[in-house]
N, C-alpha and C positions, 0 to 999 in steps of 0.2 A: 109969346109962348113958343118954346122950341118944340119941334116935332120929331117923334120916334116912329119909324115905319118898319113893320115886320113883313117880310116877303117869303114865299116858298110854296109848298104843296099842301097836301091834306094834313100833315103833322102840325103845321102852323095854322092852317085854315080852321080845323077842329069844329066844323059846322057853324062857322060865324054867320051872322045875319048880313046878307048882301045889301039890305035896304038901309041900314043905319049903323053908325059906329057906337051907338049908345047901348046896344045889347052885346055884351062880350061873348066870345066863344068860351068853351070850357077847358081849353088846353093851356099850354105854357104861356101863350101870348097873353091870356087874361090874367094868369098868375103874375106875370111880369108887370102888366099894367097896374095891378093892385099894389105891388111893391113900390112902383114908381110914384103912384098917386098918394100913397100914404107916407112915403119918405120925403117927397118934394111936392107937397100939395100945391096945385095950381100952376106949377112951373113947366110941366111937359104935357103934350098931347101924344097919345099912343094910338096909332092906326094899324090895322091888320088888313092887308090886301092879298094874302095868300089864296090860292085856288087849288082845291083838291084835284089830283091827277096831273098837275102841271109838270112838265119837263123843262129843262133849261131853254129849249127853243120856244116854248109857250111863254115863259117869263120875258124873253127878248121881244116877242110879238106885242106884248102889252106893256112894255117898259115905260113908254112915254106917259100914258094916262095913269098907270098904277104905281109909278115911282117918280119919274122926273117932274111931272106936272104938280106933284104933291110937295115938292121941295123939302124933303126931310133933312133934318140936321144930323140925325143918326139913323142908320139903316142896318138891319140884320137880315141875312138871307140863309135859308136852309133849303137846299134844292139838290137833286141828284138821284134819289132813290128810285124815282120813276124812270129816269134814264137807264138806270141799272136793270130794273125789272123788265122793261120792254126789250132791251138789248139781249138780256139772258133768254127771253122767250122767243127772240128772233121773229118778231111780228112786224107789221107795217109801220109801227111807231119807233122801231129800233134806230138809235143813233149811236154809233161807236164812240168810245170814250174820247178818242182823238178829236172827233168832230164836236162832241159836247164841250171839250176844253176850249176850243176856238169860240164856240157860242158863249160860254160863260165869260171868257175873256172879253168878248165884245160887249156883253152886258156891263161889265165893270168899267170898260173904257168909255162907253156911252154915258154912264152915270157920272163918272169923274169929269168928263168934258163939260157936261151940263151943270154939275154941282160940285165944283172943285173943293169945297170946304166940308162936304159931308163926311162923317166918320162911318166906315163900313165894317161890319162884323160878319165873317163867314163861318157858319156853323158846319161842322163835319157831318156828312151823311153817315148813317149807321144802320145796323141790322143785327138780329140775333137769331140763332137757330131754334125753331119751335116745331111742333108737330105739323103745322100747316105748310111749312116750307122745307121740311126735311128731305123730300124727294128731289128737290132741285137746289139744295143748300150750297153745294160747292160752286156751282155756276153763278148763283145769285151773289154769294159772298164775294167771289172774284170781282164781279162787276161793281159791287158797292165799294169795295176797297179801292178800285180804280178811280171812282168818283171822289172818294175821300182824299186820295192823293192829288187829284186835280184841284180840289178845293184848297188843300195845303199849299200846293205849288203856286196857285194864283194869288193867294193871300200874301205869300212871300214876294212874288213878282211885283205886286202893286202896293206893297207896304200896308196891307190891311191886317186887321186883327183876326186871327184864326182861333176858333173855339173847338177844341177836340172833345168828342163825345163817345166814340167807339170804345176806347179803353175804359172809360168810366162804366159803361154798361157791361162790358166783359167782366170787370172786377166785381160789380154788384151781383152778378150771377153766382158768385160764391156764397152769397148771403141768401138769395131767393132765386127760384128758377127764372129762366128767361121770360116766360109769359107773365110773370109778376110785374115786369118792367115794360115789356112791349107785347101787347096782347096777341098779335099775329106775327111777331118778329120784326115789325116795322112801326106800327102805330102804338104810341105810348099809352099806358094806363095812367091813372092820376099820379102814381108814384114816378113813372117815367117822365111825365111832363114836369114834375117838380125837379127832377135831375137836370133837364134842359134849362128850365127857368133859372136855377141856381148858377149854372155855368154861364148863361148869358148875362145875368146880373153881376157876376164876378168880373166879367169883362167890361161891360158898359157902365156899371155903377160908378167907378172912379172918374170916368169922363163926365157923367151927369153931375157928379158932385162939384166938378170944376166949373160947370156952366153958369 
């Protein structure tokens, strides 16, 4: 059975059970797992190892046990918004984008060195302006866009699949307000998670079909 691994921060974590893989979280990871298991019954295992609050440096620190040791055949990563948030806030967890880019690049290189056949999908970090972040929106948006560009650049550099999300959410705000999609400007609602799931499945689905 081939293995799909999802990595990232709270958006992917979505209150997953740390004790078992049998109890799915409620976000896009579980929505994607449902699609995979119904479309290709018994063919793929889906694991979620995202941890809420993680930055790129945290993902690097736990990369061996939470990624490489699991030997995924397919890996999706959504990371960067916490890097943006802490840098904007200029607190003790702040890591400038240039340094985050080096760390993210190291993550990719370490994975490819250990698992040269793994297919990797990098999801674009995103954010929307809502009441909760309106007082710091310009600074926060600037940092998120930097992380999005980092993700795009690294995907191109290493020949990985880049999955854009910001433009989709921006466009959807013409239909419904931002907090309909991202409750606090970052964390998706059920509708927001569906948007991410569809984007991920559109990218990974054709590869799974060939497996």
